[in-house]
Structure formats: structure tokens, C-alpha cells
C-alpha positions in Angstrom: 31.7 16.0 -57.3 31.2 19.7 -56.2 28.5 21.7 -58.0 28.6 25.5 -58.0 25.3 26.8 -56.7 23.4 29.3 -58.8 22.3 32.4 -56.9 18.8 31.9 -55.5 16.5 33.3 -52.9 18.0 32.9 -49.3 21.2 31.1 -50.5 23.2 34.1 -49.4 23.4 34.6 -45.6 23.8 37.7 -43.5 23.1 40.3 -46.2 19.9 42.4 -46.4 17.6 41.3 -49.2 14.8 43.0 -51.1 12.6 42.4 -54.1 12.2 38.8 -55.2 14.7 37.6 -52.5 12.5 39.2 -49.8 10.2 36.5 -48.2 8.2 36.1 -45.1 7.7 39.7 -44.1 5.2 40.8 -46.8 2.4 41.3 -44.2 4.6 43.5 -42.0 5.8 45.5 -45.1 2.2 46.2 -46.1 1.3 47.3 -42.6 4.3 49.7 -42.4 3.7 51.1 -45.9 0.1 51.7 -45.0 1.0 53.7 -41.9 3.7 55.7 -43.6 1.4 56.5 -46.5 -1.1 57.9 -44.0 1.6 60.2 -42.6 2.1 58.0 -39.5 5.8 57.5 -38.5 6.7 54.0 -37.5 9.3 52.4 -35.2 10.4 48.9 -35.9 12.0 47.0 -33.0 13.5 43.5 -33.3 16.4 41.5 -31.9 19.5 41.3 -34.2 19.3 38.9 -37.1 15.5 39.1 -37.3 15.5 40.7 -40.8 14.9 44.3 -39.6 17.2 45.9 -42.1 15.8 43.8 -45.0 12.3 44.8 -44.1 13.3 48.5 -43.8 15.0 48.4 -47.2 12.1 46.6 -48.9 9.6 49.2 -47.5 11.8 52.0 -48.9 12.1 50.2 -52.3 8.4 49.8 -52.6 7.7 53.4 -51.6 10.3 54.7 -54.1 8.6 52.7 -56.8 5.3 54.4 -55.8 7.0 57.8 -56.6 7.7 58.9 -53.1 11.0 60.6 -52.1 12.9 58.2 -49.9 16.1 58.0 -47.9 17.9 55.4 -45.8 20.7 55.8 -43.3 22.3 53.2 -41.0 23.2 55.3 -37.9 25.5 52.6 -36.7 27.8 53.1 -39.7 28.4 56.8 -38.9 31.3 57.5 -36.5 30.4 61.1 -35.6 27.7 63.7 -36.0 29.4 65.4 -38.9 29.3 62.2 -41.0 25.7 61.6 -40.1 24.7 65.2 -41.1 26.5 64.9 -44.4 24.8 61.6 -45.1 21.4 63.1 -44.4 22.0 65.8 -46.9 23.4 63.5 -49.6 20.6 61.0 -49.2 18.0 63.7 -49.6 19.8 65.1 -52.7 19.9 61.6 -54.1 16.2 61.9 -54.9 17.0 64.4 -57.6 20.1 62.6 -58.7 22.4 65.1 -57.0 24.2 62.9 -54.5 27.3 62.2 -56.6 27.5 65.8 -57.7 27.3 67.0 -54.1 30.1 64.7 -53.0 32.3 65.8 -55.9 32.2 69.4 -54.7 34.2 68.2 -51.6 33.1 71.2 -49.6 34.2 73.7 -52.3 31.6 76.5 -52.6 33.0 77.3 -56.0 32.6 73.8 -57.3 29.2 73.5 -55.7 27.9 76.7 -57.4 29.2 75.5 -60.8 26.5 72.8 -60.8 23.3 74.6 -61.9 21.0 72.0 -60.3 22.9 72.1 -57.0 23.1 75.9 -57.2 19.3 76.0 -57.4 19.0 73.8 -54.2 21.6 75.9 -52.4 19.7 79.1 -53.2 16.7 77.6 -51.3 18.8 76.1 -48.5 21.7 78.4 -47.8 23.0 76.3 -44.8 24.6 73.9 -47.4 27.2 76.6 -48.0 28.3 76.4 -44.4 28.5 72.7 -44.1 32.3 72.8 -44.3 32.6 76.0 -42.3 34.4 75.1 -39.0 33.0 78.1 -37.3 29.5 76.7 -37.7 28.5 74.5 -34.7 28.0 70.8 -35.8 24.7 70.7 -33.8 23.4 73.6 -35.9 24.3 71.8 -39.1 22.6 68.6 -37.8 19.5 70.5 -36.9 19.5 72.2 -40.3 19.9 68.9 -42.1 16.8 67.6 -40.4 14.9 70.7 -41.5 16.3 70.1 -45.0 14.6 66.7 -45.2 11.1 68.2 -44.9 12.0 71.4 -46.7 13.3 69.6 -49.7 10.2 67.4 -49.9 7.9 70.4 -49.4 9.7 72.4 -52.1 9.3 69.5 -54.5 5.7 68.9 -53.5 6.4 65.2 -53.0 6.1 63.1 -49.8 9.3 61.9 -48.2 9.9 58.8 -46.2 13.2 58.8 -44.3 14.4 55.6 -42.6 16.9 55.7 -39.8 18.2 52.1 -39.1 19.8 51.3 -35.7 18.3 54.6 -34.4 19.3 53.7 -30.8 22.9 54.4 -31.8 22.0 58.1 -32.0 22.8 58.2 -28.3 26.5 57.6 -29.0 26.7 61.2 -30.3 25.4 62.5 -27.0 24.8 60.3 -24.1 22.8 63.0 -22.2 20.0 62.5 -24.7 19.9 66.2 -25.8 20.3 65.1 -29.4 17.1 63.0 -29.2 15.2 66.0 -27.9 16.6 68.2 -30.7 15.6 65.5 -33.2 12.0 65.4 -31.8 11.6 69.2 -31.6 12.6 69.5 -35.3 10.5 66.7 -36.9 7.4 66.8 -34.8 5.8 69.6 -36.9 7.0 68.4 -40.3 4.2 67.9 -42.7 5.9 66.5 -45.8 8.1 63.8 -44.2 7.3 60.6 -42.4 9.9 58.6 -40.6 10.7 54.9 -40.2 12.9 54.3 -37.2 14.4 50.8 -36.4 16.6 49.4 -33.7 17.9 46.2 -32.2 18.2 46.9 -28.5 14.8 46.9 -26.9 15.8 48.7 -23.8 17.1 51.7 -25.8 14.2 51.7 -28.3 11.6 51.4 -25.5 13.3 54.2 -23.7 13.1 56.4 -26.8 9.6 55.4 -28.1 7.5 53.4 -25.6 8.0 54.7 -22.1 5.5 57.5 -21.0 8.4 59.9 -20.5 10.3 59.1 -23.7 11.0 62.0 -26.1 9.3 60.1 -29.0 6.3 58.8 -27.0 3.2 58.5 -29.3 5.1 60.1 -32.2 5.5 56.7 -34.0 3.5 53.5 -34.3 5.6 50.7 -32.6 5.8 47.4 -34.5 7.8 44.5 -33.0 9.0 41.8 -35.3 8.6 38.2 -34.3 9.7 34.9 -35.9 8.7 34.0 -39.5 5.6 31.9 -40.1 6.4 28.2 -40.4 4.3 27.5 -43.5 6.1 30.2 -45.5 9.5 28.9 -44.5 8.5 25.3 -45.1 7.3 26.1 -48.7 10.4 28.2 -49.4 13.0 25.7 -48.2 11.3 22.8 -50.0 10.9 24.8 -53.2 14.4 26.2 -53.2 16.1 22.8 -52.6 13.9 21.2 -55.2 15.1 23.8 -57.8 18.6 22.4 -57.1 17.5 18.8 -57.6 17.4 18.1 -53.8 14.3 16.4 -52.4 13.8 16.9 -48.7 11.0 15.2 -46.7 8.4 17.7 -45.4 8.5 16.2 -41.9 12.3 17.0 -41.7 11.7 20.6 -42.8 9.0 21.1 -40.2 11.2 19.6 -37.5 14.1 21.9 -38.5 12.0 25.0 -38.6 10.4 24.1 -35.2 13.9 23.6 -33.7 14.9 27.0 -35.1 11.6 28.6 -34.1 11.2 30.2 -37.5 14.2 32.4 -36.8 14.9 34.4 -40.1 18.7 34.3 -40.0 19.1 30.6 -38.9 16.5 29.3 -41.3 18.4 31.1 -44.0 21.7 29.7 -42.8 20.1 26.2 -42.5 19.0 26.2 -46.1 22.5 27.2 -47.2 24.1 24.5 -45.0 21.7 21.8 -46.2 22.6 22.6 -49.8 26.4 22.6 -49.1 26.2 19.4 -47.1 24.3 17.6 -49.9 26.6 19.0 -52.5 29.6 17.4 -50.8 28.1 14.2 -49.3 25.2 13.5 -51.8 22.9 13.0 -48.9 20.8 15.1 -46.6 22.0 16.1 -43.1 19.8 15.3 -40.1 18.3 18.1 -38.1 20.9 17.7 -35.4 23.6 17.8 -38.0 22.2 21.0 -39.5 22.2 22.7 -36.1 25.7 21.5 -35.4 26.8 23.0 -38.7 25.2 26.3 -37.8 27.0 26.2 -34.4 30.3 25.7 -36.2 29.7 28.5 -38.7 28.7 31.0 -36.0 30.9 29.8 -33.2 32.8 33.1 -32.9 29.5 35.0 -32.6 28.4 32.8 -29.7 31.7 33.1 -28.0 31.7 36.9 -28.3 28.1 37.1 -27.1 29.0 35.0 -24.0 32.2 36.9 -23.4 30.1 40.1 -23.2 27.9 38.5 -20.5 30.3 36.3 -18.6 31.6 39.0 -16.3 28.1 39.2 -14.6 27.5 36.0 -12.6 23.8 36.8 -12.2 23.3 36.9 -16.0 25.3 33.8 -16.6 23.5 31.7 -14.0 20.1 32.8 -15.3 21.0 32.0 -18.9 22.5 28.6 -18.0 19.2 27.8 -16.2 17.0 28.9 -19.0 19.1 26.9 -21.5 18.1 23.8 -19.5 14.6 24.7 -18.2 12.2 27.6 -18.5 10.7 26.8 -15.1 12.0 27.3 -11.6 14.1 30.3 -12.3 13.3 32.2 -9.1 13.8 29.1 -7.0 17.3 28.7 -8.6 18.0 32.4 -8.0 17.0 32.1 -4.3 19.2 29.0 -3.8 22.1 30.8 -5.4 21.4 34.2 -3.7 21.1 36.2 -6.9 18.6 38.8 -8.0 16.6 37.1 -10.7 14.4 40.2 -11.4 17.4 42.4 -12.1 19.0 39.8 -14.4 15.8 39.3 -16.3 15.4 43.1 -16.8 18.9 43.3 -18.2 18.6 40.3 -20.4 15.2 41.3 -21.9 16.6 44.8 -22.4 19.5 43.4 -24.4 17.0 41.4 -26.5 18.5 38.1 -25.4 15.5 36.5 -23.7 11.7 37.1 -23.6 8.8 36.2 -21.4 6.7 33.2 -22.4 3.5 31.8 -20.9 5.5 29.4 -18.8 8.6 31.3 -18.1 11.4 32.7 -20.3 13.1 31.6 -23.5 15.9 32.8 -25.8 15.2 34.9 -28.8 18.2 33.1 -30.4 17.5 29.4 -30.4 20.9 28.4 -31.5 22.6 30.4 -28.7 20.5 28.4 -26.4 21.8 25.1 -27.9 25.3 26.5 -27.8 25.1 27.4 -24.1 23.6 24.1 -23.2 26.2 22.2 -25.1 29.3 24.3 -24.5 28.9 26.2 -21.2 26.4 24.3 -19.1 28.4 21.0 -19.6 
């Protein structure tokens, strides 16, 4: 008999979580909040599916509760600079409950001025009147929107924390990097606003924030997310399943978490799949069965990831080798006459592999299983 699950922590997969549903990153959240509260901007770097957005949103939630002005924008979700500029303005205005009113004006100066609260803001920040003026350069509007963040906070005498998620995507608006230089030049002297930048592609984020010649070098404290702590995941999985009447041996949970390396997304997905498997079969799946279920659920993701790499023979040979053995990579490369150093640089830059004490390994443990099972064979 099928039982409808009640909504609980980590039963939903793939969506950002905050509040009571936020687990395993409390230490990182405290560290980031402490830096931001000191006026130190922060850059958060992590591979995809490591809970970066959830952590960012949780930090913003807590800061908002502490009576800070806050704003959050996913750069990836904005197709052009005009959309991004408008979102910056509306998210800032949301701190005074004016976001909806601003959108309702639809670029009409007449409508905008009818709202007394908006009118008061416009009187202080006249660039808002020209947001829909096609004769005004979009870069000028963007620059003014960045100045607006700090100006609004300063005028209100309240600290502002502004989060830009997937900040590396900023380069899509201008591949020359001039937009990044503009961004830096505007915000570096702001005294009422602190920024939380986050991104998924290490090569881009390192280029922007870590390298000596990067435009944001030393502007922000760099924090790199790792896997979740095993004991936190173990307790959570056992407790959550127990709340649904499912008893799972501690040894099996530890084995599963170890196989998944404490990966946030896959441990979340594993919990969901264990529940569903038990719900249908009235028995627990083995660790191998859970991993197979994850591979089935995310098969299209693995296929797409491999498709994006498969045109490069160096990358595919290196990944095939690492899926089998972390040792002997350079010997294999020499035998196959490929440039291992070049491939490693690209793969680490894409956030696919990382260096270990003994060689290299996958950030994504299930992608490793998938390659070993599907491609290497």
C-alpha cells in the first residue's frame, strides 16, 4: 500500500532550503554572517549541487531577521543587463515594501510619482526616472543601480547586505570583463553595503576573486564549500526516516554517506529514494540499490555532462582513468600521448575533479560511478 509522505526536512530534492529545513551548513552560515556583519564582503565558491544557494539564502534570511537591509539576485536568471539592473533596483526597494509598487508603474513616470513613498525615493535618486528612457545608456543605468544600493542604505541609516548568486555569469553581459571593472570601481568605496558573491565554476570565480591580477583581489573573503559532515548527515537521515516509521541500521547509513562522500545533493536524494523504495516494497534498499536509483533519477544529467566533455579526447581519457584509479594518471597520459596537465587544469577549472593527497578524484561521486559503469565498460 502506498503512503503519501508528509513534508519534512530534506524530503524535497533540488530546491534551495532555509530555516528549519536548512541543515549541515550552520558553521559556514555563522562564519559568513560574522564577516558580513564586520563589513567584510564574502565570496562563496562551490561546485554545483553543493548547497551554495541554500546557504546564501539562509544567510540573507538570518541577516534580515537581525534588522539588516538585504537583497538577493541570481545573475544566471537574468538574460540581459537591463533585466539585471531593474532587479537590483526592485530588490533594494523591497526593503521598504516598494517592490510591487515599483513594478506596477511599468516605467510610467506619472504612475511612479503618484505613489508618495516611491516619489520620495525618486526625489533622492533621480536616475529612477530615466530607467525606461532609451536614450540613457544601459551601462549608465547599471552603474547607477549599483550606487543606488549603497545610497539607499546610507539614506535609511541601515546596513545593507546584497547577495549576487552565480556571479561568474556577470561575464555573459560583457566578455571583455569591463563590466567587472565597473562593478569593482563602484562598490569598493561603499560604506553602508557589504556583498556576498557566490559562484559555481571555480576557474571563473578564481579569475575574478583569487588571482593576483583579478579585479576583486582582496576585496572579499573567499570561502570554499566542502562536503557535509558525516555525523550530521547520519543523525539527520536516521531521525527523518524514524519519523516515518522506518528503522535503518546505523552501519548502512554510514556506508551510504561514505559512498556519497557527504555530498549534499546526493545525500538528500538518497533519503528521498530510501523512503520511496520502502514505501513501495516495505523493505530497505541496499547501498548499491540506492546508488542505482540515484543514477536512474539523474541519468539525463550525467548524459548531458558527458556530452559536454566527450568532444575532447584528453578530458574523456583522464576522467575514465580517474573513475577507475586515482593513481598513475601521468603514466596513462604518456602512453596515450595526451597532455594530462592541460586536461587537469580544465577539469579542475570546471569543478569536476579536485586534487587529493594521492591523486585526483571527482567532486561528484555518482558521476564517477556512472562513468565507471556506463562509459568505461
